[in-house]
All heavy atoms as TSV, in Angstrom:
chain	resi	resn	atom	element	x	y	z
A	1	MET	N	N	65.549	-10.859	255.323
A	1	MET	CA	C	65.691	-12.157	255.930
A	1	MET	C	C	64.495	-13.020	255.515
A	1	MET	O	O	63.356	-12.591	255.598
A	1	MET	CB	C	65.744	-11.986	257.442
A	1	MET	CG	C	66.094	-13.210	258.193
A	1	MET	SD	S	66.391	-12.727	259.899
A	1	MET	CE	C	67.408	-14.035	260.359
A	2	THR	N	N	64.765	-14.214	255.070
A	2	THR	CA	C	63.680	-15.094	254.630
A	2	THR	C	C	63.186	-15.945	255.779
A	2	THR	O	O	63.955	-16.357	256.647
A	2	THR	CB	C	64.162	-16.006	253.490
A	2	THR	OG1	O	65.212	-16.820	253.975
A	2	THR	CG2	C	64.644	-15.183	252.303
A	3	GLU	N	N	61.889	-16.191	255.752
A	3	GLU	CA	C	61.301	-17.022	256.797
A	3	GLU	C	C	61.332	-18.477	256.341
A	3	GLU	O	O	61.280	-18.766	255.147
A	3	GLU	CB	C	59.866	-16.581	257.050
A	3	GLU	CG	C	59.787	-15.177	257.613
A	3	GLU	CD	C	58.369	-14.786	257.946
A	3	GLU	OE1	O	57.536	-15.686	258.145
A	3	GLU	OE2	O	58.109	-13.585	257.999
A	4	PRO	N	N	61.377	-19.418	257.273
A	4	PRO	CA	C	61.384	-20.832	256.887
A	4	PRO	C	C	60.042	-21.235	256.279
A	4	PRO	O	O	58.995	-20.655	256.565
A	4	PRO	CB	C	61.634	-21.578	258.204
A	4	PRO	CG	C	61.255	-20.611	259.269
A	4	PRO	CD	C	61.481	-19.238	258.709
A	5	HIS	N	N	60.091	-22.231	255.412
A	5	HIS	CA	C	58.884	-22.724	254.740
A	5	HIS	C	C	57.998	-23.463	255.737
A	5	HIS	O	O	58.450	-24.348	256.451
A	5	HIS	CB	C	59.287	-23.661	253.602
A	5	HIS	CG	C	58.132	-24.286	252.921
A	5	HIS	ND1	N	57.265	-23.565	252.131
A	5	HIS	CD2	C	57.681	-25.552	252.904
A	5	HIS	CE1	C	56.338	-24.374	251.673
A	5	HIS	NE2	N	56.571	-25.589	252.115
A	6	ASP	N	N	56.739	-23.073	255.777
A	6	ASP	CA	C	55.790	-23.707	256.689
A	6	ASP	C	C	54.823	-24.573	255.879
A	6	ASP	O	O	54.009	-24.050	255.112
A	6	ASP	CB	C	55.022	-22.638	257.459
A	6	ASP	CG	C	54.108	-23.217	258.514
A	6	ASP	OD1	O	54.250	-24.415	258.841
A	6	ASP	OD2	O	53.261	-22.470	259.021
A	7	PRO	N	N	54.895	-25.911	256.009
A	7	PRO	CA	C	53.988	-26.768	255.226
A	7	PRO	C	C	52.519	-26.577	255.609
A	7	PRO	O	O	51.631	-26.810	254.791
A	7	PRO	CB	C	54.460	-28.182	255.519
A	7	PRO	CG	C	55.314	-28.097	256.723
A	7	PRO	CD	C	55.815	-26.685	256.821
A	8	ALA	N	N	52.241	-26.132	256.811
A	8	ALA	CA	C	50.844	-25.923	257.214
A	8	ALA	C	C	50.204	-24.793	256.416
A	8	ALA	O	O	49.023	-24.873	256.059
A	8	ALA	CB	C	50.773	-25.615	258.706
A	9	MET	N	N	50.976	-23.754	256.101
A	9	MET	CA	C	50.435	-22.650	255.319
A	9	MET	C	C	50.128	-23.114	253.887
A	9	MET	O	O	49.081	-22.783	253.331
A	9	MET	CB	C	51.417	-21.479	255.288
A	9	MET	CG	C	50.861	-20.256	254.604
A	9	MET	SD	S	51.881	-18.788	254.738
A	9	MET	CE	C	53.362	-19.291	253.896
A	10	THR	N	N	51.017	-23.903	253.315
A	10	THR	CA	C	50.781	-24.438	251.974
A	10	THR	C	C	49.549	-25.325	251.963
A	10	THR	O	O	48.707	-25.239	251.060
A	10	THR	CB	C	52.004	-25.243	251.501
A	10	THR	OG1	O	53.151	-24.410	251.552
A	10	THR	CG2	C	51.808	-25.763	250.105
A	11	ARG	N	N	49.410	-26.168	252.954
A	11	ARG	CA	C	48.248	-27.052	253.035
A	11	ARG	C	C	46.961	-26.270	253.228
A	11	ARG	O	O	45.917	-26.633	252.693
A	11	ARG	CB	C	48.436	-28.063	254.160
A	11	ARG	CG	C	49.517	-29.059	253.840
A	11	ARG	CD	C	49.766	-29.992	254.975
A	11	ARG	NE	N	50.793	-30.963	254.604
A	11	ARG	CZ	C	51.276	-31.864	255.413
A	11	ARG	NH1	N	50.834	-31.951	256.661
A	11	ARG	NH2	N	52.197	-32.698	255.006
A	12	TYR	N	N	47.038	-25.191	254.000
A	12	TYR	CA	C	45.860	-24.347	254.197
A	12	TYR	C	C	45.394	-23.757	252.863
A	12	TYR	O	O	44.202	-23.803	252.536
A	12	TYR	CB	C	46.167	-23.230	255.192
A	12	TYR	CG	C	45.072	-22.198	255.281
A	12	TYR	CD1	C	43.893	-22.475	255.962
A	12	TYR	CD2	C	45.198	-20.957	254.660
A	12	TYR	CE1	C	42.872	-21.527	256.029
A	12	TYR	CE2	C	44.193	-20.027	254.724
A	12	TYR	CZ	C	43.033	-20.314	255.414
A	12	TYR	OH	O	42.033	-19.389	255.468
A	13	PHE	N	N	46.327	-23.210	252.093
A	13	PHE	CA	C	45.955	-22.614	250.815
A	13	PHE	C	C	45.451	-23.672	249.830
A	13	PHE	O	O	44.546	-23.410	249.041
A	13	PHE	CB	C	47.114	-21.820	250.226
A	13	PHE	CG	C	47.364	-20.521	250.945
A	13	PHE	CD1	C	48.598	-20.244	251.490
A	13	PHE	CD2	C	46.355	-19.587	251.106
A	13	PHE	CE1	C	48.830	-19.053	252.159
A	13	PHE	CE2	C	46.566	-18.402	251.772
A	13	PHE	CZ	C	47.818	-18.126	252.305
A	14	LEU	N	N	46.013	-24.858	249.865
A	14	LEU	CA	C	45.521	-25.933	249.013
A	14	LEU	C	C	44.111	-26.349	249.426
A	14	LEU	O	O	43.270	-26.659	248.573
A	14	LEU	CB	C	46.464	-27.129	249.054
A	14	LEU	CG	C	47.754	-26.966	248.259
A	14	LEU	CD1	C	48.672	-28.152	248.512
A	14	LEU	CD2	C	47.462	-26.824	246.791
A	15	MET	N	N	43.846	-26.365	250.727
A	15	MET	CA	C	42.505	-26.721	251.199
A	15	MET	C	C	41.484	-25.657	250.785
A	15	MET	O	O	40.363	-25.988	250.372
A	15	MET	CB	C	42.516	-26.872	252.728
A	15	MET	CG	C	41.228	-27.409	253.281
A	15	MET	SD	S	40.912	-29.114	252.891
A	15	MET	CE	C	42.060	-29.915	253.967
A	16	VAL	N	N	41.857	-24.391	250.858
A	16	VAL	CA	C	40.961	-23.318	250.422
A	16	VAL	C	C	40.697	-23.440	248.926
A	16	VAL	O	O	39.549	-23.308	248.475
A	16	VAL	CB	C	41.548	-21.935	250.785
A	16	VAL	CG1	C	40.775	-20.819	250.116
A	16	VAL	CG2	C	41.555	-21.744	252.285
A	17	ALA	N	N	41.747	-23.715	248.151
A	17	ALA	CA	C	41.571	-23.887	246.704
A	17	ALA	C	C	40.698	-25.102	246.401
A	17	ALA	O	O	39.899	-25.075	245.455
A	17	ALA	CB	C	42.927	-24.028	246.029
A	18	ALA	N	N	40.832	-26.156	247.215
A	18	ALA	CA	C	40.027	-27.360	247.007
A	18	ALA	C	C	38.556	-27.102	247.298
A	18	ALA	O	O	37.692	-27.877	246.888
A	18	ALA	CB	C	40.544	-28.492	247.897
A	19	ARG	N	N	38.262	-26.025	247.988
A	19	ARG	CA	C	36.868	-25.676	248.242
A	19	ARG	C	C	36.332	-24.662	247.237
A	19	ARG	O	O	35.148	-24.680	246.905
A	19	ARG	CB	C	36.721	-25.119	249.656
A	19	ARG	CG	C	36.926	-26.185	250.698
A	19	ARG	CD	C	36.754	-25.643	252.093
A	19	ARG	NE	N	36.861	-26.724	253.056
A	19	ARG	CZ	C	37.392	-26.587	254.247
A	19	ARG	NH1	N	37.848	-25.428	254.639
A	19	ARG	NH2	N	37.454	-27.624	255.061
A	20	ILE	N	N	37.201	-23.770	246.750
A	20	ILE	CA	C	36.753	-22.710	245.847
A	20	ILE	C	C	36.628	-23.197	244.406
A	20	ILE	O	O	35.658	-22.863	243.711
A	20	ILE	CB	C	37.703	-21.502	245.935
A	20	ILE	CG1	C	37.556	-20.830	247.299
A	20	ILE	CG2	C	37.443	-20.501	244.823
A	20	ILE	CD1	C	38.532	-19.707	247.538
A	21	VAL	N	N	37.589	-23.973	243.932
A	21	VAL	CA	C	37.603	-24.396	242.531
A	21	VAL	C	C	36.365	-25.229	242.165
A	21	VAL	O	O	35.762	-24.981	241.110
A	21	VAL	CB	C	38.917	-25.127	242.199
A	21	VAL	CG1	C	38.870	-25.761	240.836
A	21	VAL	CG2	C	40.088	-24.155	242.295
A	22	PRO	N	N	35.930	-26.191	242.979
A	22	PRO	CA	C	34.701	-26.914	242.607
A	22	PRO	C	C	33.454	-26.018	242.582
A	22	PRO	O	O	32.547	-26.249	241.780
A	22	PRO	CB	C	34.563	-27.997	243.676
A	22	PRO	CG	C	35.922	-28.170	244.222
A	22	PRO	CD	C	36.575	-26.830	244.122
A	23	VAL	N	N	33.429	-25.008	243.426
A	23	VAL	CA	C	32.290	-24.075	243.395
A	23	VAL	C	C	32.273	-23.325	242.071
A	23	VAL	O	O	31.214	-23.146	241.458
A	23	VAL	CB	C	32.350	-23.108	244.598
A	23	VAL	CG1	C	31.318	-22.008	244.467
A	23	VAL	CG2	C	32.163	-23.865	245.900
A	24	ALA	N	N	33.449	-22.899	241.623
A	24	ALA	CA	C	33.526	-22.224	240.326
A	24	ALA	C	C	33.104	-23.173	239.207
A	24	ALA	O	O	32.419	-22.757	238.256
A	24	ALA	CB	C	34.948	-21.716	240.091
A	25	GLY	N	N	33.500	-24.435	239.309
A	25	GLY	CA	C	33.083	-25.412	238.306
A	25	GLY	C	C	31.582	-25.627	238.314
A	25	GLY	O	O	30.960	-25.763	237.250
A	26	ALA	N	N	30.991	-25.675	239.495
A	26	ALA	CA	C	29.543	-25.846	239.585
A	26	ALA	C	C	28.815	-24.633	239.004
A	26	ALA	O	O	27.794	-24.785	238.317
A	26	ALA	CB	C	29.127	-26.068	241.036
A	27	LEU	N	N	29.331	-23.449	239.259
A	27	LEU	CA	C	28.715	-22.253	238.680
A	27	LEU	C	C	28.829	-22.255	237.155
A	27	LEU	O	O	27.886	-21.890	236.458
A	27	LEU	CB	C	29.360	-20.989	239.255
A	27	LEU	CG	C	29.035	-20.692	240.706
A	27	LEU	CD1	C	29.832	-19.490	241.193
A	27	LEU	CD2	C	27.555	-20.462	240.893
A	28	PHE	N	N	29.985	-22.687	236.651
A	28	PHE	CA	C	30.143	-22.807	235.204
A	28	PHE	C	C	29.137	-23.802	234.637
A	28	PHE	O	O	28.518	-23.550	233.599
A	28	PHE	CB	C	31.571	-23.241	234.867
A	28	PHE	CG	C	31.768	-23.569	233.419
A	28	PHE	CD1	C	31.769	-22.566	232.464
A	28	PHE	CD2	C	31.937	-24.879	233.012
A	28	PHE	CE1	C	31.947	-22.864	231.121
A	28	PHE	CE2	C	32.109	-25.182	231.669
A	28	PHE	CZ	C	32.116	-24.176	230.719
A	29	GLY	N	N	28.950	-24.923	235.305
A	29	GLY	CA	C	27.980	-25.915	234.859
A	29	GLY	C	C	26.562	-25.374	234.883
A	29	GLY	O	O	25.760	-25.660	233.983
A	30	LEU	N	N	26.234	-24.585	235.914
A	30	LEU	CA	C	24.898	-23.994	235.981
A	30	LEU	C	C	24.669	-22.978	234.865
A	30	LEU	O	O	23.575	-22.913	234.290
A	30	LEU	CB	C	24.678	-23.331	237.341
A	30	LEU	CG	C	24.445	-24.282	238.509
A	30	LEU	CD1	C	24.411	-23.508	239.821
A	30	LEU	CD2	C	23.167	-25.055	238.316
A	31	VAL	N	N	25.696	-22.185	234.562
A	31	VAL	CA	C	25.570	-21.229	233.456
A	31	VAL	C	C	25.385	-21.982	232.150
A	31	VAL	O	O	24.539	-21.631	231.326
A	31	VAL	CB	C	26.801	-20.294	233.404
A	31	VAL	CG1	C	26.828	-19.499	232.110
A	31	VAL	CG2	C	26.808	-19.369	234.597
A	32	LEU	N	N	26.182	-23.021	231.960
A	32	LEU	CA	C	26.059	-23.827	230.746
A	32	LEU	C	C	24.679	-24.483	230.668
A	32	LEU	O	O	24.057	-24.510	229.606
A	32	LEU	CB	C	27.150	-24.892	230.716
A	32	LEU	CG	C	27.260	-25.742	229.465
A	32	LEU	CD1	C	27.595	-24.866	228.261
A	32	LEU	CD2	C	28.313	-26.803	229.648
A	33	LEU	N	N	24.211	-24.982	231.785
A	33	LEU	CA	C	22.889	-25.610	231.831
A	33	LEU	C	C	21.778	-24.595	231.539
A	33	LEU	O	O	20.818	-24.891	230.829
A	33	LEU	CB	C	22.679	-26.245	233.208
A	33	LEU	CG	C	21.477	-27.137	233.418
A	33	LEU	CD1	C	21.532	-28.334	232.496
A	33	LEU	CD2	C	21.439	-27.600	234.866
A	34	GLY	N	N	21.926	-23.390	232.058
A	34	GLY	CA	C	20.902	-22.363	231.849
A	34	GLY	C	C	20.856	-21.826	230.432
A	34	GLY	O	O	19.806	-21.433	229.939
A	35	ARG	N	N	22.002	-21.784	229.771
A	35	ARG	CA	C	22.051	-21.238	228.412
A	35	ARG	C	C	21.955	-22.311	227.333
A	35	ARG	O	O	22.002	-21.982	226.154
A	35	ARG	CB	C	23.342	-20.460	228.219
A	35	ARG	CG	C	23.407	-19.207	229.035
A	35	ARG	CD	C	24.718	-18.504	228.818
A	35	ARG	NE	N	24.742	-17.264	229.537
A	35	ARG	CZ	C	24.813	-16.073	228.946
A	35	ARG	NH1	N	24.887	-15.981	227.643
A	35	ARG	NH2	N	24.830	-14.978	229.671
A	36	ALA	N	N	21.853	-23.561	227.737
A	36	ALA	CA	C	21.846	-24.657	226.771
A	36	ALA	C	C	20.577	-24.630	225.932
A	36	ALA	O	O	19.482	-24.401	226.438
A	36	ALA	CB	C	21.967	-25.988	227.492
A	37	VAL	N	N	20.761	-24.913	224.666
A	37	VAL	CA	C	19.630	-24.977	223.746
A	37	VAL	C	C	19.363	-26.431	223.374
A	37	VAL	O	O	18.214	-26.852	223.278
A	37	VAL	CB	C	19.912	-24.136	222.476
A	37	VAL	CG1	C	18.767	-24.245	221.491
A	37	VAL	CG2	C	20.156	-22.693	222.855
A	38	THR	N	N	20.437	-27.191	223.205
A	38	THR	CA	C	20.286	-28.587	222.784
A	38	THR	C	C	20.430	-29.517	223.988
A	38	THR	O	O	20.989	-29.148	225.022
A	38	THR	CB	C	21.350	-28.946	221.734
A	38	THR	OG1	O	22.639	-28.801	222.313
A	38	THR	CG2	C	21.235	-28.043	220.518
A	39	THR	N	N	19.943	-30.720	223.817
A	39	THR	CA	C	20.003	-31.707	224.890
A	39	THR	C	C	21.430	-32.103	225.263
A	39	THR	O	O	21.726	-32.212	226.460
A	39	THR	CB	C	19.182	-32.957	224.502
A	39	THR	OG1	O	17.841	-32.554	224.245
A	39	THR	CG2	C	19.186	-33.983	225.618
A	40	PRO	N	N	22.349	-32.296	224.308
A	40	PRO	CA	C	23.725	-32.635	224.718
A	40	PRO	C	C	24.384	-31.546	225.566
A	40	PRO	O	O	25.142	-31.851	226.490
A	40	PRO	CB	C	24.467	-32.814	223.389
A	40	PRO	CG	C	23.423	-33.179	222.413
A	40	PRO	CD	C	22.189	-32.447	222.856
A	41	ASP	N	N	24.075	-30.283	225.279
A	41	ASP	CA	C	24.614	-29.199	226.098
A	41	ASP	C	C	24.048	-29.247	227.515
A	41	ASP	O	O	24.745	-28.989	228.492
A	41	ASP	CB	C	24.310	-27.846	225.466
A	41	ASP	CG	C	25.088	-27.622	224.184
A	41	ASP	OD1	O	26.113	-28.298	223.990
A	41	ASP	OD2	O	24.652	-26.767	223.380
A	42	ARG	N	N	22.776	-29.568	227.633
A	42	ARG	CA	C	22.158	-29.691	228.958
A	42	ARG	C	C	22.763	-30.853	229.735
A	42	ARG	O	O	23.013	-30.750	230.939
A	42	ARG	CB	C	20.653	-29.881	228.831
A	42	ARG	CG	C	19.948	-28.638	228.403
A	42	ARG	CD	C	18.454	-28.820	228.415
A	42	ARG	NE	N	17.832	-27.580	227.963
A	42	ARG	CZ	C	16.750	-27.521	227.238
A	42	ARG	NH1	N	16.141	-28.629	226.861
A	42	ARG	NH2	N	16.253	-26.368	226.868
A	43	ILE	N	N	22.991	-31.955	229.052
A	43	ILE	CA	C	23.600	-33.116	229.708
A	43	ILE	C	C	25.010	-32.782	230.174
A	43	ILE	O	O	25.414	-33.149	231.281
A	43	ILE	CB	C	23.584	-34.331	228.760
A	43	ILE	CG1	C	22.144	-34.798	228.544
A	43	ILE	CG2	C	24.436	-35.466	229.308
A	43	ILE	CD1	C	21.998	-35.855	227.476
A	44	LEU	N	N	25.769	-32.066	229.339
A	44	LEU	CA	C	27.125	-31.667	229.717
A	44	LEU	C	C	27.102	-30.747	230.933
A	44	LEU	O	O	27.889	-30.916	231.871
A	44	LEU	CB	C	27.817	-30.975	228.541
A	44	LEU	CG	C	29.229	-30.467	228.797
A	44	LEU	CD1	C	30.160	-31.633	229.122
A	44	LEU	CD2	C	29.727	-29.674	227.616
A	45	GLY	N	N	26.200	-29.766	230.947
A	45	GLY	CA	C	26.090	-28.861	232.091
A	45	GLY	C	C	25.727	-29.605	233.365
A	45	GLY	O	O	26.298	-29.354	234.428
A	46	LEU	N	N	24.791	-30.537	233.254
A	46	LEU	CA	C	24.390	-31.323	234.417
A	46	LEU	C	C	25.539	-32.201	234.908
A	46	LEU	O	O	25.759	-32.328	236.113
A	46	LEU	CB	C	23.171	-32.176	234.086
A	46	LEU	CG	C	22.613	-33.012	235.225
A	46	LEU	CD1	C	22.126	-32.116	236.360
A	46	LEU	CD2	C	21.495	-33.902	234.729
A	47	ALA	N	N	26.284	-32.779	233.975
A	47	ALA	CA	C	27.419	-33.623	234.354
A	47	ALA	C	C	28.502	-32.802	235.065
A	47	ALA	O	O	29.093	-33.265	236.054
A	47	ALA	CB	C	27.996	-34.303	233.125
A	48	ILE	N	N	28.738	-31.591	234.596
A	48	ILE	CA	C	29.734	-30.728	235.244
A	48	ILE	C	C	29.280	-30.361	236.655
A	48	ILE	O	O	30.072	-30.382	237.601
A	48	ILE	CB	C	30.000	-29.476	234.384
A	48	ILE	CG1	C	30.739	-29.875	233.107
A	48	ILE	CG2	C	30.796	-28.438	235.160
A	48	ILE	CD1	C	30.896	-28.754	232.105
A	49	VAL	N	N	28.007	-30.038	236.811
A	49	VAL	CA	C	27.480	-29.688	238.138
A	49	VAL	C	C	27.593	-30.876	239.089
A	49	VAL	O	O	28.052	-30.737	240.231
A	49	VAL	CB	C	26.026	-29.188	238.040
A	49	VAL	CG1	C	25.390	-29.078	239.415
A	49	VAL	CG2	C	25.973	-27.857	237.316
A	50	LEU	N	N	27.204	-32.050	238.642
A	50	LEU	CA	C	27.262	-33.234	239.506
A	50	LEU	C	C	28.702	-33.602	239.870
A	50	LEU	O	O	28.988	-33.967	241.013
A	50	LEU	CB	C	26.559	-34.414	238.830
A	50	LEU	CG	C	25.048	-34.283	238.677
A	50	LEU	CD1	C	24.490	-35.470	237.899
A	50	LEU	CD2	C	24.371	-34.138	240.022
A	51	ALA	N	N	29.617	-33.485	238.910
A	51	ALA	CA	C	31.023	-33.770	239.196
A	51	ALA	C	C	31.588	-32.765	240.192
A	51	ALA	O	O	32.341	-33.138	241.109
A	51	ALA	CB	C	31.836	-33.755	237.911
A	52	ALA	N	N	31.230	-31.500	240.059
A	52	ALA	CA	C	31.718	-30.481	240.988
A	52	ALA	C	C	31.169	-30.718	242.391
A	52	ALA	O	O	31.889	-30.555	243.382
A	52	ALA	CB	C	31.332	-29.092	240.484
A	53	ILE	N	N	29.915	-31.116	242.500
A	53	ILE	CA	C	29.342	-31.407	243.813
A	53	ILE	C	C	30.050	-32.605	244.448
A	53	ILE	O	O	30.339	-32.603	245.644
A	53	ILE	CB	C	27.821	-31.644	243.691
A	53	ILE	CG1	C	27.124	-30.326	243.370
A	53	ILE	CG2	C	27.251	-32.253	244.965
A	53	ILE	CD1	C	25.658	-30.476	243.038
A	54	PHE	N	N	30.345	-33.616	243.645
A	54	PHE	CA	C	31.074	-34.774	244.161
A	54	PHE	C	C	32.464	-34.378	244.661
A	54	PHE	O	O	32.892	-34.809	245.737
A	54	PHE	CB	C	31.181	-35.849	243.078
A	54	PHE	CG	C	31.986	-37.039	243.506
A	54	PHE	CD1	C	31.446	-37.972	244.374
A	54	PHE	CD2	C	33.280	-37.219	243.063
A	54	PHE	CE1	C	32.179	-39.066	244.795
A	54	PHE	CE2	C	34.023	-38.301	243.463
A	54	PHE	CZ	C	33.479	-39.234	244.333
A	55	VAL	N	N	33.149	-33.542	243.901
A	55	VAL	CA	C	34.486	-33.095	244.315
A	55	VAL	C	C	34.396	-32.244	245.577
A	55	VAL	O	O	35.228	-32.370	246.478
A	55	VAL	CB	C	35.178	-32.335	243.168
A	55	VAL	CG1	C	36.446	-31.649	243.637
A	55	VAL	CG2	C	35.492	-33.284	242.022
A	56	MET	N	N	33.378	-31.385	245.667
A	56	MET	CA	C	33.195	-30.570	246.871
A	56	MET	C	C	32.992	-31.436	248.106
A	56	MET	O	O	33.428	-31.088	249.197
A	56	MET	CB	C	31.980	-29.648	246.721
A	56	MET	CG	C	32.253	-28.363	246.033
A	56	MET	SD	S	30.862	-27.234	246.154
A	56	MET	CE	C	29.859	-27.747	244.786
A	57	ALA	N	N	32.317	-32.561	247.932
A	57	ALA	CA	C	31.999	-33.420	249.061
A	57	ALA	C	C	33.167	-34.319	249.464
A	57	ALA	O	O	33.250	-34.723	250.623
A	57	ALA	CB	C	30.784	-34.285	248.731
A	58	THR	N	N	34.060	-34.651	248.557
A	58	THR	CA	C	35.081	-35.654	248.858
A	58	THR	C	C	36.501	-35.114	248.975
A	58	THR	O	O	37.273	-35.627	249.786
A	58	THR	CB	C	35.076	-36.755	247.786
A	58	THR	OG1	O	35.324	-36.178	246.509
A	58	THR	CG2	C	33.750	-37.488	247.775
A	59	LEU	N	N	36.888	-34.139	248.181
A	59	LEU	CA	C	38.288	-33.719	248.133
A	59	LEU	C	C	38.807	-33.123	249.444
A	59	LEU	O	O	39.893	-33.528	249.903
A	59	LEU	CB	C	38.519	-32.755	246.975
A	59	LEU	CG	C	39.963	-32.343	246.740
A	59	LEU	CD1	C	40.816	-33.564	246.405
A	59	LEU	CD2	C	40.046	-31.325	245.631
A	60	PRO	N	N	38.115	-32.182	250.102
A	60	PRO	CA	C	38.671	-31.643	251.347
A	60	PRO	C	C	38.870	-32.715	252.427
A	60	PRO	O	O	39.889	-32.723	253.121
A	60	PRO	CB	C	37.638	-30.602	251.794
A	60	PRO	CG	C	36.971	-30.190	250.540
A	60	PRO	CD	C	36.919	-31.430	249.699
A	61	ARG	N	N	37.940	-33.637	252.541
A	61	ARG	CA	C	38.079	-34.703	253.536
A	61	ARG	C	C	39.245	-35.629	253.186
A	61	ARG	O	O	39.995	-36.053	254.064
A	61	ARG	CB	C	36.797	-35.508	253.636
A	61	ARG	CG	C	36.934	-36.685	254.587
A	61	ARG	CD	C	35.655	-37.403	254.753
A	61	ARG	NE	N	34.949	-36.726	255.829
A	61	ARG	CZ	C	33.719	-36.987	256.198
A	61	ARG	NH1	N	33.030	-37.903	255.576
A	61	ARG	NH2	N	33.165	-36.353	257.192
A	62	ALA	N	N	39.417	-35.933	251.912
A	62	ALA	CA	C	40.521	-36.790	251.487
A	62	ALA	C	C	41.867	-36.119	251.752
A	62	ALA	O	O	42.820	-36.778	252.194
A	62	ALA	CB	C	40.384	-37.134	250.010
A	63	LEU	N	N	41.952	-34.819	251.498
A	63	LEU	CA	C	43.198	-34.112	251.776
A	63	LEU	C	C	43.483	-34.070	253.272
A	63	LEU	O	O	44.625	-34.259	253.704
A	63	LEU	CB	C	43.141	-32.692	251.212
A	63	LEU	CG	C	43.214	-32.563	249.702
A	63	LEU	CD1	C	43.035	-31.114	249.283
A	63	LEU	CD2	C	44.516	-33.112	249.168
A	64	ALA	N	N	42.466	-33.814	254.075
A	64	ALA	CA	C	42.662	-33.780	255.526
A	64	ALA	C	C	43.096	-35.140	256.049
A	64	ALA	O	O	43.965	-35.233	256.920
A	64	ALA	CB	C	41.370	-33.329	256.216
A	65	ARG	N	N	42.520	-36.192	255.518
A	65	ARG	CA	C	42.897	-37.538	255.942
A	65	ARG	C	C	44.341	-37.846	255.532
A	65	ARG	O	O	45.089	-38.452	256.277
A	65	ARG	CB	C	41.952	-38.568	255.336
A	65	ARG	CG	C	42.243	-39.980	255.797
A	65	ARG	CD	C	41.191	-40.936	255.310
A	65	ARG	NE	N	39.937	-40.634	256.003
A	65	ARG	CZ	C	38.739	-40.883	255.531
A	65	ARG	NH1	N	38.604	-41.436	254.350
A	65	ARG	NH2	N	37.664	-40.584	256.216
A	66	ARG	N	N	44.717	-37.393	254.346
A	66	ARG	CA	C	46.083	-37.646	253.865
A	66	ARG	C	C	47.118	-36.894	254.689
A	66	ARG	O	O	48.216	-37.378	254.925
A	66	ARG	CB	C	46.174	-37.224	252.409
A	66	ARG	CG	C	47.520	-37.436	251.804
A	66	ARG	CD	C	47.514	-37.054	250.355
A	66	ARG	NE	N	48.841	-37.229	249.815
A	66	ARG	CZ	C	49.198	-36.883	248.611
A	66	ARG	NH1	N	48.308	-36.334	247.816
A	66	ARG	NH2	N	50.413	-37.058	248.190
A	67	TRP	N	N	46.780	-35.689	255.138
A	67	TRP	CA	C	47.718	-34.853	255.861
A	67	TRP	C	C	47.635	-35.031	257.372
A	67	TRP	O	O	48.316	-34.318	258.117
A	67	TRP	CB	C	47.475	-33.395	255.535
A	67	TRP	CG	C	47.782	-33.052	254.113
A	67	TRP	CD1	C	48.688	-33.656	253.301
A	67	TRP	CD2	C	47.178	-32.016	253.344
A	67	TRP	NE1	N	48.677	-33.064	252.085
A	67	TRP	CE2	C	47.775	-32.040	252.057
A	67	TRP	CE3	C	46.204	-31.051	253.606
A	67	TRP	CZ2	C	47.428	-31.162	251.072
A	67	TRP	CZ3	C	45.854	-30.182	252.611
A	67	TRP	CH2	C	46.454	-30.232	251.357
A	68	ARG	N	N	46.826	-35.950	257.840
A	68	ARG	CA	C	46.654	-36.143	259.283
A	68	ARG	C	C	47.990	-36.516	259.927
A	68	ARG	O	O	48.790	-37.274	259.360
A	68	ARG	CB	C	45.630	-37.227	259.539
A	68	ARG	CG	C	45.317	-37.439	260.982
A	68	ARG	CD	C	44.269	-38.478	261.227
A	68	ARG	NE	N	43.880	-39.171	259.997
A	68	ARG	CZ	C	42.867	-39.989	259.910
A	68	ARG	NH1	N	42.122	-40.221	260.956
A	68	ARG	NH2	N	42.572	-40.590	258.780
A	69	THR	N	N	48.209	-36.028	261.118
A	69	THR	CA	C	49.408	-36.364	261.868
A	69	THR	C	C	49.317	-37.822	262.304
A	69	THR	O	O	48.297	-38.221	262.866
A	69	THR	CB	C	49.559	-35.463	263.109
A	69	THR	OG1	O	49.522	-34.106	262.679
A	69	THR	CG2	C	50.834	-35.753	263.851
A	70	PRO	N	N	50.374	-38.613	262.054
A	70	PRO	CA	C	50.303	-40.021	262.466
A	70	PRO	C	C	50.235	-40.139	263.997
A	70	PRO	O	O	50.786	-39.294	264.714
A	70	PRO	CB	C	51.581	-40.636	261.913
A	70	PRO	CG	C	52.462	-39.496	261.589
A	70	PRO	CD	C	51.610	-38.279	261.415
A	71	PRO	N	N	49.569	-41.161	264.482
A	71	PRO	CA	C	49.476	-41.331	265.941
A	71	PRO	C	C	50.856	-41.603	266.555
A	71	PRO	O	O	51.706	-42.217	265.934
A	71	PRO	CB	C	48.544	-42.522	266.113
A	71	PRO	CG	C	48.561	-43.230	264.817
A	71	PRO	CD	C	48.890	-42.211	263.766
A	72	ALA	N	N	51.021	-41.106	267.760
A	72	ALA	CA	C	52.293	-41.324	268.467
A	72	ALA	C	C	52.415	-42.786	268.867
A	72	ALA	O	O	51.421	-43.424	269.236
A	72	ALA	CB	C	52.354	-40.436	269.696
A	73	PRO	N	N	53.639	-43.331	268.807
A	73	PRO	CA	C	53.808	-44.749	269.180
A	73	PRO	C	C	53.614	-45.014	270.645
A	73	PRO	O	O	53.684	-44.242	271.494
A	73	PRO	CB	C	55.228	-45.061	268.762
A	73	PRO	CG	C	55.908	-43.761	268.545
A	73	PRO	CD	C	54.850	-42.730	268.368
């Protein structure tokens, strides 16, 4: 017997992914920054880290705001 689709479970997993994926990106940027030999590689690593931090700070809140229950009339 199949259970009905629950949108809250899907949103929960998307919210968890929205928190984990930027952390992985920031770690990738840190590895790139640490192993960089040339200046363009260092700039790229720093840009990836800064972009991941920005996404970590904004995406979960934006998703929560988008999925908020509308106020009752």
